[in-house]
C-alpha positions in Angstrom: 20.2 30.8 19.6 19.0 29.6 16.2 22.2 31.0 14.5 24.4 29.3 17.2 22.6 26.0 16.6 23.2 26.4 12.9 26.9 27.1 13.3 27.3 24.1 15.6 25.5 21.9 13.1 27.8 23.1 10.3 30.9 22.7 12.3 29.8 19.2 13.3 29.4 18.3 9.6 32.9 19.6 8.8 34.8 17.3 11.2 35.4 13.6 10.9 33.9 10.8 13.0 37.2 10.1 14.7 37.7 13.8 15.6 34.2 13.9 17.0 34.9 10.9 19.3 38.2 12.4 20.5 36.4 15.7 21.2 33.8 13.8 23.3 36.5 12.0 25.2 38.1 15.3 26.1 34.7 16.7 27.2 34.2 13.5 29.4 37.6 13.9 31.0 36.7 17.5 32.0 33.3 16.3 33.3 34.9 13.5 35.3 37.3 16.0 37.0 34.3 18.2 37.7 32.4 15.3 39.1 35.1 14.2 41.6 35.6 17.8 42.7 31.8 18.0 43.4 32.0 14.7 45.3 34.9 15.9 47.4 33.2 19.2 48.1 30.0 17.5 49.2 31.4 14.5 50.9 34.8 15.3 52.4 34.9 19.1 53.1 37.6 19.5 50.4 38.0 23.2 50.9 39.2 22.7 54.5 41.9 20.4 53.4 43.7 22.7 50.9 45.1 22.1 47.4 48.4 20.7 48.6 46.8 17.6 50.3 44.5 17.2 47.3 47.4 17.1 44.9 49.7 14.9 47.0 47.2 12.4 48.5 44.1 12.2 46.2 45.3 12.9 42.7 46.8 9.4 41.9 43.5 7.8 43.0 41.4 10.3 41.1 43.6 9.9 38.0 43.1 6.1 38.2 39.3 6.3 38.4 39.1 8.8 35.5 41.2 6.4 33.3 39.0 3.5 34.5 35.7 5.3 33.5 37.0 6.5 30.2 38.1 3.0 29.4 34.7 1.6 30.3 33.0 4.2 28.3 35.1 3.2 25.3 34.9 -0.5 25.5 31.1 -0.6 26.3 30.2 1.6 23.3 29.3 5.0 24.9 31.2 6.7 22.0 29.5 4.8 19.2 26.0 6.5 19.1 25.5 9.5 16.8 24.8 12.4 19.1 22.4 14.0 16.7 20.1 11.0 17.1 20.7 10.5 20.8 17.4 9.8 22.6 16.1 8.6 25.9 17.5 5.1 25.3 21.0 6.5 25.9 20.2 7.0 29.6 20.0 3.2 30.2 23.3 2.6 28.4 25.3 5.2 30.3 23.6 4.2 33.6 24.7 0.6 33.0 28.3 1.8 32.4 28.5 4.1 35.4 27.1 1.3 37.7 29.8 -1.0 36.4 32.4 1.7 37.3 30.8 2.2 40.7 31.0 -1.6 41.5 34.7 -1.7 40.4 35.5 1.4 42.6 33.8 -0.1 45.6 35.5 -3.5 45.2 38.9 -1.8 44.9 38.3 0.4 47.9 37.3 -2.6 50.1 40.1 -4.8 48.9 42.9 -2.4 49.8 44.1 -1.9 53.3 44.6 1.8 52.9 42.2 3.9 50.9 42.1 7.6 51.6 38.8 8.4 49.8 35.6 7.8 51.8 32.9 5.6 50.4 30.5 8.6 50.4 32.8 10.4 48.0 32.7 7.4 45.6 28.9 7.3 45.6 28.5 11.0 45.1 31.1 10.9 42.3 29.1 8.1 40.5 25.8 10.0 40.7 27.3 13.3 39.5 29.1 11.5 36.7 25.8 10.0 35.6 24.0 13.3 35.7 26.7 15.3 33.9 27.3 12.7 31.2 23.6 12.5 30.4 22.9 16.2 30.6 25.8 17.2 28.3 24.9 14.6 25.7 21.3 15.5 25.6 22.2 19.2 25.4 24.6 18.6 22.5 21.9 16.4 20.8 19.3 19.2 21.1 21.7 21.8 19.7 22.6 19.6 16.8 19.0 18.7 16.0 17.9 22.4 16.1 20.9 23.3 14.0 20.0 20.4 11.6 16.5 21.8 11.1 17.7 25.4 10.8 20.6 24.6 8.5 18.8 22.2 6.2 15.7 24.1 5.3 15.4 23.4 1.6 14.0 26.9 1.0 15.3 29.4 3.7 13.0 32.2 2.4 10.0 30.0 2.9 8.6 29.5 6.5 8.5 26.0 7.9 5.3 24.0 7.3 3.2 24.3 10.5 1.7 21.0 11.5 -1.1 19.7 13.7 -0.9 16.0 14.6 -4.3 14.2 15.0 -3.6 11.4 17.4 -1.7 11.7 20.6 -0.9 8.0 21.0 2.3 6.0 20.5 2.3 6.7 16.7 2.0 10.5 17.3 4.9 10.5 19.7 7.0 8.5 17.3 6.1 10.9 14.5 7.4 13.8 16.6 10.7 12.1 17.0 10.9 11.3 13.3 9.9 14.9 12.2 12.6 16.4 14.4 15.2 15.0 11.9 13.3 16.3 8.9 13.7 19.8 7.4 10.9 22.2 6.8 8.4 21.1 9.5 7.3 22.9 12.7 4.9 21.0 15.0 2.4 23.2 16.8 0.2 20.9 18.8 -1.7 17.6 19.0 -5.4 16.9 18.5 -7.0 13.9 20.2 -10.6 12.7 20.9 -9.7 11.1 24.2 -10.7 13.2 27.2 -8.0 11.5 29.3 -5.3 13.0 27.0 -6.7 16.4 26.4 -5.0 19.5 27.9 -1.9 17.4 28.6 1.4 17.5 26.7 3.6 15.2 24.6 7.2 16.4 24.0 6.1 19.8 25.3 3.3 20.0 22.7 -0.2 20.5 24.1 -3.0 18.1 23.3 -6.3 19.8 22.3 -9.8 18.4 21.8 -11.1 18.0 18.2 -13.7 20.6 18.8 -11.0 23.3 18.8 -9.5 22.4 15.5 -11.0 25.3 13.6 -9.9 27.8 16.3 -6.3 26.4 16.4 -6.0 26.4 12.6 -7.0 30.1 12.4 -5.0 31.2 15.4 -1.8 29.3 14.7 -1.9 29.6 10.9 -1.7 25.8 10.5 -0.7 24.5 7.0 -1.2 20.8 7.4 -3.0 18.2 9.5 -1.3 14.8 9.9 -3.4 11.8 10.8 -1.3 9.6 13.2 -3.8 6.9 13.9 -2.8 3.8 11.9 -4.8 1.4 14.0 -8.3 3.0 13.9 -11.1 1.4 11.8 -11.6 2.5 8.3 -15.1 3.8 9.1 -13.8 6.0 11.9 -10.9 7.2 9.7 -13.5 8.1 7.0 -15.5 10.1 9.5 -12.5 12.1 10.6 -11.4 12.8 7.0 -14.8 13.9 6.0 -14.8 16.4 8.9 -11.4 17.7 8.1 -11.7 18.0 4.3 -13.8 21.1 4.6 -11.0 22.9 6.5 -8.6 25.2 4.5 -5.6 23.0 5.1 -3.9 20.0 3.5 -4.5 16.6 5.1 -1.8 14.0 5.3 -1.4 10.6 7.0 1.2 8.1 8.1 1.2 4.5 6.9 -1.0 1.8 8.4 0.4 -0.6 11.0 0.2 -3.3 8.4 2.4 -1.4 6.0 4.9 -0.6 8.8 5.0 -4.1 10.2 5.5 -5.6 6.7 8.5 -3.3 6.3 6.9 -1.6 3.2 7.3 1.9 4.7 8.5 3.6 7.9 6.4 5.7 10.2 7.9 9.0 9.0 6.8 8.4 5.3 4.0 10.9 5.3 1.7 11.1 2.3 -1.4 13.0 1.4 -4.7 11.5 2.4 -6.0 10.0 -0.8 -9.6 9.2 -1.9 -8.7 5.6 -1.3 -8.7 6.3 2.4 -12.3 7.4 2.0 -13.5 4.6 -0.3 -11.7 1.9 1.6 -14.2 -0.4 3.4 -13.8 -2.5 6.5 -12.2 -5.6 5.2 -13.2 -9.0 6.6 -10.1 -11.0 7.5 -9.4 -13.7 4.9 -10.0 -17.3 5.6 -6.5 -18.7 5.5 -7.7 -22.2 4.4 -9.7 -20.7 1.5 -6.9 -18.3 0.6 -4.2 -20.9 0.2 -6.3 -24.0 -0.9 -5.5 -23.6 -4.6 -2.1 -22.1 -4.2 0.1 -23.4 -1.4 2.6 -26.0 -2.7 0.9 -26.0 -6.1 1.9 -24.9 -9.6 -0.2 -21.8 -10.4 -0.5 -19.9 -13.7 -1.8 -16.3 -14.1 -2.8 -15.0 -17.5 -2.6 -11.2 -17.8 0.1 -11.3 -15.2 1.3 -7.8 -15.9 -2.1 -6.1 -15.4 -3.6 -4.4 -12.4 -5.4 -7.5 -11.1 -2.9 -10.0 -12.6 0.1 -8.5 -11.0 -1.5 -8.3 -7.5 -2.6 -11.9 -8.0 1.1 -12.8 -8.6 2.2 -10.9 -5.4 -0.3 -12.6 -3.2 0.3 -16.1 -4.7 4.0 -15.7 -4.3 3.5 -14.7 -0.6 1.6 -18.1 -0.1 4.7 -20.1 -1.3 3.4 -22.0 -4.3 5.5 -24.8 -5.7 5.8 -22.8 -9.0 4.4 -19.5 -10.3 4.0 -19.0 -14.0 3.4 -15.5 -15.4 1.7 -15.4 -18.8 1.5 -12.0 -20.4 1.3 -10.5 -23.9 2.8 -7.1 -23.0 6.6 -7.4 -22.8 7.3 -4.4 -20.5 4.4 -5.4 -18.1 5.8 -8.9 -17.9 9.3 -7.7 -17.3 8.2 -5.3 -14.5 6.3 -7.9 -12.5 8.9 -10.5 -13.0 11.7 -8.2 -11.7 9.5 -7.1 -8.8 8.9 -10.7 -7.7 12.5 -11.6 -8.1 13.4 -9.0 -5.5 10.5 -9.5 -3.2 10.1 -13.3 -3.3 13.5 -14.6 -4.5 12.8 -18.0 -3.0 9.7 -18.6 -5.2 10.2 -20.7 -8.3 8.7 -18.7 -11.2 8.7 -18.6 -15.0 7.7 -15.7 -17.2 6.2 -16.4 -20.7 5.4 -13.9 -23.4 2.2 -15.3 -24.8 -1.2 -14.7 -26.2 -4.2 -16.5 -24.7 -5.4 -17.1 -28.2 -2.3 -19.2 -28.9 -3.7 -22.6 -27.9 -0.7 -24.6 -28.8 1.7 -22.5 -26.8 -0.5 -22.1 -23.7 -1.3 -25.8 -23.6 2.4 -26.6 -23.8 3.2 -24.2 -20.9 0.4 -25.7 -18.8 1.6 -29.3 -19.4 5.3 -28.6 -19.0 4.8 -27.1 -15.6 2.0 -29.5 -14.6 -0.2 -26.5 -13.6 -2.9 -27.2 -11.1 -4.5 -23.7 -10.8 -5.2 -21.0 -13.4 -6.3 -17.5 -12.7 -7.5 -16.0 -16.0 -7.1 -12.2 -15.6 -6.2 -11.5 -19.3 -8.9 -9.2 -20.8 -9.5 -6.0 -22.6 -11.4 -3.9 -20.1 -11.4 -0.2 -21.3 -15.0 0.3 -22.4 -14.5 3.1 -25.0 -11.6 1.3 -26.7 -13.4 -2.0 -26.9 -16.5 -0.2 -28.2 -14.4 1.3 -31.0 -12.7 -2.1 -31.7 -15.4 -4.7 -31.1 -13.7 -7.5 -33.0 -10.6 -7.3 -30.9 -12.6 -7.3 -27.8 -14.3 -10.5 -28.9 -11.1 -12.2 -29.8 -9.4 -11.4 -26.5 -12.3 -11.6 -24.1 -14.4 -14.4 -25.6 -12.1 -16.5 -27.8 -9.2 -16.0 -25.4 -11.2 -17.2 -22.5 -12.5 -20.2 -24.4 -9.0 -21.2 -25.6 -7.6 -20.7 -22.1 -10.3 -22.9 -20.6 -10.0 -25.6 -23.2 -6.2 -25.6 -22.8 -6.6 -26.0 -19.1 -8.9 -29.0 -19.7 -6.4 -30.5 -22.2 -3.6 -30.1 -19.7 -5.7 -31.7 -16.8 -5.6 -28.5 -14.8 -7.5 -29.0 -11.5 -8.9 -25.4 -11.0 -9.6 -22.5 -13.4 -10.9 -19.2 -12.2 -12.3 -16.5 -14.6 -12.1 -13.0 -13.4 -15.2 -11.2 -14.7 -16.8 -7.8 -14.1 -20.0 -6.1 -13.1 -20.2 -4.7 -16.6 -21.2 -8.2 -17.7 -24.6 -7.7 -16.0 -27.2 -6.2 -18.4 -24.4 -4.8 -20.5 -24.7 -1.7 -22.6 -21.3 -2.0 -24.2 -19.3 -4.6 -26.2 -16.8 -5.1 -23.4 -19.5 -6.0 -20.9 -21.2 -8.3 -23.4 -18.0 -10.0 -24.3 -17.3 -10.7 -20.6 -20.8 -12.1 -20.1 -20.2 -14.5 -23.1 -16.9 -15.5 -21.5 -18.9 -16.4 -18.4 -21.3 -18.5 -20.6 -18.3 -20.3 -22.1 -17.0 -21.2 -18.7 -20.4 -22.4 -17.4 -21.0 -24.5 -20.6 -17.6 -26.2 -20.4 -18.0 -26.8 -16.7 -21.3 -28.7 -17.3 -19.7 -31.1 -19.9 -19.5 -34.7 -18.8 -16.2 -35.9 -17.2 -14.8 -32.3 -17.2 -11.4 -32.7 -15.6 -11.3 -29.0 -14.5 -13.3 -27.3 -11.7 -14.3 -23.9 -13.2 -15.3 -20.8 -11.2 -16.3 -17.2 -12.1 -15.7 -14.2 -9.9 -17.6 -11.0 -10.7 -16.8 -7.6 -9.1 -16.8 -3.9 -9.8 -14.1 -1.2 -10.1 -10.9 -1.5 -8.3 -9.0 1.5 -6.9 -5.8 2.6 -8.8 -6.3 0.0 -11.6 -5.2 1.1 -15.1 -8.9 1.7 -16.0 -10.0 3.5 -12.8 -11.0 7.1 -12.6 -9.0 7.7 -9.5 -5.5 7.9 -11.0 -7.0 9.9 -13.9 -8.5 12.5 -11.5 -5.3 12.5 -9.5 -3.2 13.3 -12.6 -5.6 16.1 -13.6 -5.4 17.7 -10.2 -1.6 17.5 -10.1 -1.5 19.3 -13.5 -4.0 21.9 -12.3 -6.4 21.0 -15.1 -10.2 20.7 -14.8 -11.5 17.3 -13.8 -13.6 15.7 -16.5 -16.7 13.7 -15.4 -18.9 12.1 -18.0 -22.2 12.6 -16.1 -23.2 14.1 -12.7 -25.2 11.0 -11.7 -22.7 8.3 -12.7 -22.1 5.9 -9.8 -19.7 3.1 -9.4 -18.7 0.4 -6.8 -15.1 0.5 -5.6 -12.8 -1.9 -3.9 -9.1 -2.0 -3.3 -7.0 -4.2 -5.6 -5.5 -6.3 -2.7 -9.0 -6.9 -1.2 -10.4 -7.9 -4.6 -7.6 -10.3 -5.3 -8.0 -12.0 -1.8 -11.7 -12.4 -2.4 -11.1 -13.8 -5.9 -8.7 -16.4 -4.5 -11.1 -17.4 -1.7 -14.1 -17.5 -4.1 -12.2 -19.7 -6.5 -11.4 -22.1 -3.7 -15.2 -22.6 -3.1 -16.0 -23.4 -6.7 -17.7 -26.7 -7.4 -18.1 -26.3 -11.2 -19.4 -23.3 -13.2 -20.2 -21.2 -10.1 -20.7 -17.5 -10.5 -19.5 -15.6 -7.4 -20.2 -12.0 -6.8 -18.4 -9.9 -4.2 -20.1 -7.6 -1.8 -18.9 -4.2 -3.0 -20.4 -2.0 -0.3 -22.2 1.3 -1.2 -21.9 2.8 -4.7 -20.1 6.1 -5.0 -21.2 9.1 -7.1 -18.2 10.0 -9.4 -19.0 13.7 -9.2 -18.8 13.6 -5.4 -15.6 11.6 -5.7 -14.1 14.3 -7.9 -15.0 17.0 -5.3 -13.5 15.0 -2.4 -10.3 14.5 -4.3 -10.0 18.2 -5.0 -10.6 19.1 -1.3 -8.2 16.5 -0.1 -5.5 18.2 -2.2 -6.1 21.4 -0.2 -8.0 23.0 -3.1 -11.5 24.3 -3.6 -13.8 22.7 -6.2 -15.1 25.2 -8.7 -12.5 27.8 -7.6 -9.0 26.2 -7.8 -10.1 23.2 -9.9 -13.1 23.1 -12.2 -15.3 20.0 -12.8 -16.4 19.7 -16.4 -19.2 17.4 -17.5 -18.3 15.8 -20.9 -21.3 13.5 -21.5 -21.5 9.7 -21.3 -19.0 7.8 -23.5 -20.1 5.2 -26.0 -21.5 2.2 -24.1 -21.1 3.8 -20.6 -23.8 3.1 -18.0 -25.0 5.4 -15.3 -25.2 2.6 -12.8 -23.4 -0.7 -12.5 -25.0 -4.0 -11.2 -23.6 -7.2 -9.9 -26.6 -9.5 -10.6 -28.8 -10.1 -13.6 -31.6 -11.2 -11.3 -31.4 -10.1 -7.7 -33.4 -13.1 -6.4 -31.0 -15.8 -7.6 -28.3 -15.4 -5.0 -27.2 -17.3 -1.9 -24.6 -16.8 0.8 -21.3 -18.8 1.0 -18.9 -19.5 3.8 -17.4 -16.0 3.4 -19.6 -13.0 4.4 -18.3 -10.9 1.5 -18.8 -13.6 -1.2 -22.2 -14.7 -2.7 -23.0 -17.4 -5.2 -25.4 -16.4 -8.1 -27.4 -18.6 -10.4 -27.5 -17.2 -13.9 -29.0 -18.3 -17.2 -26.7 -20.5 -19.2 -26.4 -22.6 -22.4 -25.3 -26.2 -22.8 -22.1 -26.5 -24.8 -23.8 -28.0 -27.9 -26.1 -24.9 -28.1 -23.3 -22.4 -27.4 -20.6 -23.7 -29.7 -22.2 -23.0 -33.1 -23.2 -19.5 -31.9 -19.6 -18.9 -30.8 -18.2 -20.1 -34.1 -20.4 -17.6 -36.0 -19.4 -14.9 -33.6 -15.7 -15.5 -34.2 -16.1 -15.5 -38.0 -18.0 -12.2 -37.9 -15.2 -10.8 -35.7 -12.6 -12.1 -38.2 -14.5 -10.4 -41.0 -14.9 -7.2 -38.9 -18.6 -7.3 -39.7 -19.6 -5.0 -36.9 -23.4 -4.8 -37.6 -23.8 -8.6 -37.7 -21.4 -8.9 -34.8 -23.7 -6.7 -32.6 -26.7 -8.8 -33.7 -24.9 -12.0 -32.7 -24.0 -10.5 -29.3 -27.6 -9.7 -28.7 -28.6 -13.3 -29.5 -26.0 -14.7 -27.1 -26.8 -12.0 -24.4 -30.4 -11.1 -24.7 -30.1 -8.5 -22.0 -27.4 -6.6 -23.9 -28.7 -3.2 -25.0 -26.2 -1.6 -27.4 -25.5 2.1 -27.2 -27.8 4.0 -29.6 -24.9 5.7 -31.3 -23.3 2.3 -32.0 -26.6 1.0 -33.5 -26.8 4.0 -35.8 -23.3 3.3 -37.1 -24.0 -0.4 -37.6 -27.3 0.3 -39.3 -25.5 2.5 -41.8 -22.9 -0.2 -42.3 -25.7 -2.8 -42.8 -26.9 -0.8 -45.9 -23.6 -1.6 -47.6 -23.4 -5.3 -48.5 -20.3 -7.2 -47.6 -18.7 -10.0 -49.6 -20.0 -13.4 -48.8 -17.8 -15.1 -46.3 -17.5 -18.5 -44.7 -19.5 -18.2 -41.5 -19.0 -21.9 -40.6 -16.2 -24.0 -39.3 -13.7 -23.4 -36.6 -10.6 -21.3 -36.4 -7.2 -22.9 -36.5 -6.8 -22.5 -32.7 -10.2 -24.2 -32.1 -9.3 -27.1 -34.5 -6.1 -27.6 -32.6 -8.1 -28.3 -29.4 -11.0 -30.2 -30.9 -9.4 -33.6 -30.4 -8.3 -32.9 -26.8 -11.6 -31.6 -25.4 
């Protein structure tokens, strides 16, 4: 049977669409002859009348009705569907056509004075036509589908991947239909937690309770479990995955309903269950008014528009139909990539892409003024802790001076709203990157408190985001794919995680609640131990930690903390309108105090005087505790005197803004 199906499929592929339609017409003509014979046999005792009367009396009428039905089949589209993909919906189409034919036959029979065929024969003929047409098409479709799977196996020497589908609902049923057209899969059974569905069948596949998973996997030699439950809560999904990840099979999933409904993917796009499915939290639906307040019908600029957070900001802003979206990015390829993506996804949105440095005050101010920007999201920053630790001066220039110049430029251009995207590493920092982001927060707070400030400033602080360029998740994923050991810096390192889309939505909502210098922190859920994360990612890949993939402990990197925090003082926090967003009160300077300290900091960075730079960071951020290794290096450098330099005055970029702020 399998070889026959394969041969039929190959012969089907070798003939043209026109030939296929003519072949189907010929089959229908034979079926219609058979149908009228059946009707005559059942309704008119045909065998008692003899062939002579049949040929002389009935044949002209039968020929007329066969031509009528074939014509209706043609004009009403019965020959258009591809038989390989014929499904249950074909029954309604062909039923409609045969009913039309029945009506026409009955009308003709009543309108003529002499009509030799009884009405009972007409009715039986219609029913038998309907049955034969549906049965033959479904049979052909089944043969072609089985031939498709048998003939298109990408590796004939390798057995099909044997599947269990977890979820016997609508999505599971649709997945079966989709997988029938895909090579290399063999569905074995369904799993479902509902007692109402258990021990019943879908598409002839039995539904088993979840308690029997281990038994079925062992007995049926299952290769893969597919989760077909796109609508369940993330907490329930996490529970199921944690139960399944200990089993010796790969775990895959179908897209969520949100991805399907927004046309991002189709239901048959199966992917491996990723650690993001475990780390994902129950998201609170965004407040539409907060989400769009600073965006809809406004001119919006995003610095660092090509980065992980910046690019997602651009996508979500574009979706809210701003009057104009300005992309500001230093990296040419990153800017090109997000600009091309937006041009395809949101062609109706007016946008402008600028290659620019946030330290270029004149250029940034000109862009803000020329587009009359009303909202700025400042996402441009150096965020890789080891790199900034090794290059502290550049971290200061980009994260501190870049933030100050961007904020002053916004004030000079009369921008209404400015949101700084900060990090949990700014809280009691142990590295230069975290200290620089805390000083950036101090800059924003000090400028917000200046009299007659034309810009409403806000700061949003959150932890790690999944799949960002600095996240461990893509790094671990790459190591597993290459079969290499996963490297973890310390077995007790823990981090907070949040998806990039959720983080961006919360940033936009928090920014809309700012009244001037507010520090908002996002509720990040429970922290995750990175070692446990590595083990889960290995198991979700169908491998065994310590056996298939090793986990190597490499030691903490310079400036790396074991635990991250979101608040300097846990008592200085209050709730906001949004259940996932809180407002914090942090120590701050007035601008007249902060400015001279910043001036000295920038001059030390310009001279690359790392020892004194670290000392100045500690003055600005008293809670900053530098890494001991970095202190040893700076102490050695302190023993070598540097040429006297000018530690006063402002940089050219600062002078350019002094008259406008």
